C-alpha positions in Angstrom: 75.8 -129.0 -89.0 73.9 -126.3 -90.9 73.9 -122.7 -91.9 70.5 -120.9 -91.9 70.7 -117.2 -92.4 69.7 -114.6 -95.0 72.4 -113.8 -97.5 73.1 -110.4 -99.2 71.4 -108.1 -96.7 72.4 -106.2 -93.6 70.4 -107.3 -90.5 70.5 -106.2 -86.9 71.7 -108.6 -84.1 70.5 -108.1 -80.5 72.3 -111.3 -79.2 75.2 -113.2 -80.5 75.7 -116.7 -79.1 78.7 -118.2 -81.1 80.5 -120.8 -79.1 83.9 -122.5 -79.5 83.8 -126.3 -79.7 87.3 -127.6 -78.9 86.7 -130.7 -81.1 88.5 -130.8 -84.5 86.6 -129.4 -87.3 85.5 -132.3 -89.5 86.6 -130.4 -92.7 90.1 -130.3 -91.4 90.2 -133.9 -90.5 88.8 -135.0 -93.9 91.2 -132.9 -95.9 94.4 -133.0 -93.8 96.7 -134.3 -96.6 95.4 -131.7 -99.2 95.7 -128.9 -96.6 99.2 -129.8 -95.9 100.2 -129.9 -99.6 98.4 -126.5 -100.2 100.2 -124.9 -97.3 103.6 -125.8 -98.8 102.6 -124.0 -101.9 101.3 -121.0 -100.1 104.5 -120.7 -98.0 106.7 -121.0 -101.1 104.8 -118.1 -102.7 104.7 -116.1 -99.4 107.3 -117.1 -96.8 105.9 -114.5 -94.3 102.7 -116.5 -93.7 102.3 -117.9 -90.2 100.3 -121.1 -89.5 98.6 -119.9 -86.4 95.3 -121.0 -84.8 92.0 -119.5 -85.8 88.4 -120.8 -85.9 86.0 -121.8 -88.7 82.3 -122.4 -88.3 80.4 -125.7 -88.4 77.0 -124.1 -88.0 75.5 -120.6 -87.9 71.8 -119.4 -87.8 69.9 -116.2 -87.5 66.4 -116.0 -86.0 64.5 -113.2 -84.4 67.5 -110.9 -84.4 69.6 -113.6 -82.7 72.8 -115.1 -84.2 73.8 -118.5 -82.9 76.6 -120.8 -84.1 79.4 -123.3 -83.3 83.0 -123.0 -84.4 86.2 -125.1 -84.0 89.9 -124.3 -83.8 91.8 -124.9 -87.0 95.2 -124.0 -88.4 95.5 -121.0 -90.7 96.5 -123.6 -93.4 93.0 -125.0 -93.3 91.5 -121.5 -93.8 93.6 -120.9 -97.0 92.7 -124.4 -98.4 89.0 -123.8 -97.7 89.1 -120.4 -99.3 90.4 -122.0 -102.5 87.8 -124.8 -102.3 84.6 -123.3 -101.1 81.3 -125.1 -101.6 81.5 -128.1 -99.3 78.7 -128.2 -96.8 79.3 -127.9 -93.1 82.0 -125.2 -93.0 81.9 -121.3 -93.3 83.9 -118.4 -92.0 82.9 -115.5 -89.8 84.8 -112.4 -88.7 84.2 -109.1 -87.0 84.4 -105.6 -88.5 84.9 -102.5 -86.3 83.6 -99.9 -88.6 85.5 -96.7 -87.7 83.5 -93.5 -88.1 85.4 -90.2 -87.9 83.9 -87.0 -86.5 83.1 -85.8 -90.0 81.3 -89.1 -90.7 83.9 -90.6 -93.0 84.8 -94.3 -92.7 88.5 -95.1 -92.0 89.5 -98.5 -93.5 92.9 -100.0 -94.3 94.7 -101.5 -97.3 96.5 -104.7 -96.3 100.2 -105.1 -96.8 101.7 -106.9 -99.7 103.3 -109.6 -97.6 99.9 -110.7 -96.1 97.4 -113.4 -97.2 95.2 -110.5 -98.5 97.7 -108.3 -100.2 96.2 -105.0 -101.3 92.7 -105.8 -100.1 90.7 -103.0 -98.5 88.6 -103.6 -95.4 88.2 -102.4 -91.8 91.1 -103.3 -89.5 90.1 -106.8 -88.4 91.3 -110.4 -88.1 89.7 -113.8 -87.8 88.5 -115.0 -84.5 91.1 -116.9 -82.4 90.6 -119.1 -79.4 91.8 -116.1 -77.2 88.6 -114.3 -78.5 86.4 -116.6 -76.4 85.5 -116.2 -72.8 84.0 -119.3 -71.2 83.5 -120.6 -74.7 81.5 -117.5 -75.8 82.8 -115.2 -78.4 83.9 -111.7 -77.2 83.1 -109.5 -80.3 84.2 -106.2 -78.7 87.5 -107.7 -77.4 88.3 -109.1 -80.8 87.6 -105.8 -82.6 89.5 -103.6 -80.1 92.6 -105.9 -80.2 92.8 -106.0 -84.0 92.4 -102.3 -84.4 95.1 -101.6 -81.8 97.4 -104.1 -83.4 96.9 -102.8 -87.0 96.5 -99.1 -86.6 97.6 -98.1 -83.1 94.1 -96.6 -82.4 92.5 -97.5 -79.0 88.7 -98.0 -79.5 88.1 -99.9 -76.2 86.1 -97.1 -74.8 84.9 -95.4 -77.9 81.2 -94.6 -78.3 79.6 -97.3 -80.5 76.2 -98.5 -82.0 73.8 -100.1 -79.5 73.6 -103.3 -81.5 75.7 -105.3 -84.0 74.7 -106.0 -87.5 75.6 -108.9 -89.9 76.1 -109.3 -93.6 76.5 -112.7 -95.1 77.9 -113.4 -98.6 79.7 -116.3 -100.3 80.0 -118.6 -97.3 81.4 -115.8 -95.0 79.5 -113.7 -92.5 80.7 -110.5 -91.1 79.5 -109.2 -87.8 80.0 -105.5 -87.5 79.5 -102.4 -85.3 80.2 -98.8 -85.8 82.7 -97.1 -83.5 82.5 -93.3 -83.4 85.7 -91.5 -82.9 86.3 -87.9 -81.8 88.8 -86.9 -84.5 88.2 -86.1 -88.2 89.2 -88.6 -90.8 92.4 -86.8 -92.0 93.7 -86.7 -88.4 93.0 -90.4 -87.8 94.6 -91.3 -91.1 97.8 -89.3 -90.1 97.9 -91.2 -86.8 97.6 -94.5 -88.6 100.3 -93.6 -91.0 102.6 -92.6 -88.2 102.0 -95.9 -86.4 102.6 -97.9 -89.6 105.9 -96.0 -90.2 107.2 -97.1 -86.8 106.4 -100.7 -87.3 109.2 -103.1 -88.5 106.7 -105.4 -90.3 103.3 -103.6 -90.4 100.3 -105.6 -91.3 98.7 -102.8 -93.3 100.0 -100.6 -96.1 98.0 -97.5 -95.3 94.7 -96.1 -94.2 91.8 -95.6 -96.7 89.3 -92.9 -96.1 85.8 -93.4 -97.5 83.5 -90.4 -97.7 80.6 -91.7 -99.8 78.4 -94.7 -100.2 79.1 -94.7 -103.8 82.9 -94.8 -103.5 84.4 -98.0 -104.6 88.3 -98.0 -104.1 90.1 -100.7 -106.0 90.6 -103.7 -103.9 87.6 -103.3 -101.6 86.2 -106.7 -100.7 82.6 -107.7 -101.4 81.3 -107.4 -97.7 82.6 -103.8 -97.6 80.3 -102.6 -100.5 77.2 -103.3 -98.5 78.5 -102.0 -95.2 79.7 -98.7 -96.7 76.5 -98.2 -98.5 74.5 -99.0 -95.3 76.5 -96.6 -93.1 75.8 -93.6 -95.4 72.1 -94.5 -95.5 71.7 -95.0 -91.8 72.1 -92.4 -89.0 73.8 -93.7 -85.8 71.6 -95.6 -83.5 71.7 -95.1 -79.8 75.2 -95.9 -78.8 76.9 -97.2 -75.7 
């Protein structure tokens, strides 16, 4: 089990080969008692939390524009315990960011709802990989991103024009795989559509959309990975998109 990839820089990815291993993650097995105790504390503080199934990595590497790794299904409780106790070898997290670009070249992100595990945090509409995001054991990045955007914002990006390749940014034991999606409406229109969707939801995951128009903008609550991606977008024109 190893992690071998550059940290703190945006890198292009031509091929992603991250596979789901159905075997239990060794970290979850080693810390089962502590994970259970921490979950009781988490739920006591936030009863809205749900202990669903997601995945955590046991290996990830980057070489010659190829990203390869292995992950295992774990309970969400394991993720929360790991997040509090980072540093142990053999475990990291990866997730996908659909970077929504409006017709006027702004970025449309979201602020998470107060009842979630990331209250008030700003990032692109996204969620951790789940077993359903793997087809024949191989991660389906586009499927994950389209599903999460639809669930959280009501926007359908399944056939939107997008960058020809993915990119990664790795920081603090977490690696984001991201791709820009180019939408045919301006940022204010997209924001209004998201606000209308959120207003109709009984328990929306997000609080509201956040429009970012400059690489120097740092809204309060924006997570670390976002800083690099926002700066990169405004410094790089769109690549050939599909």
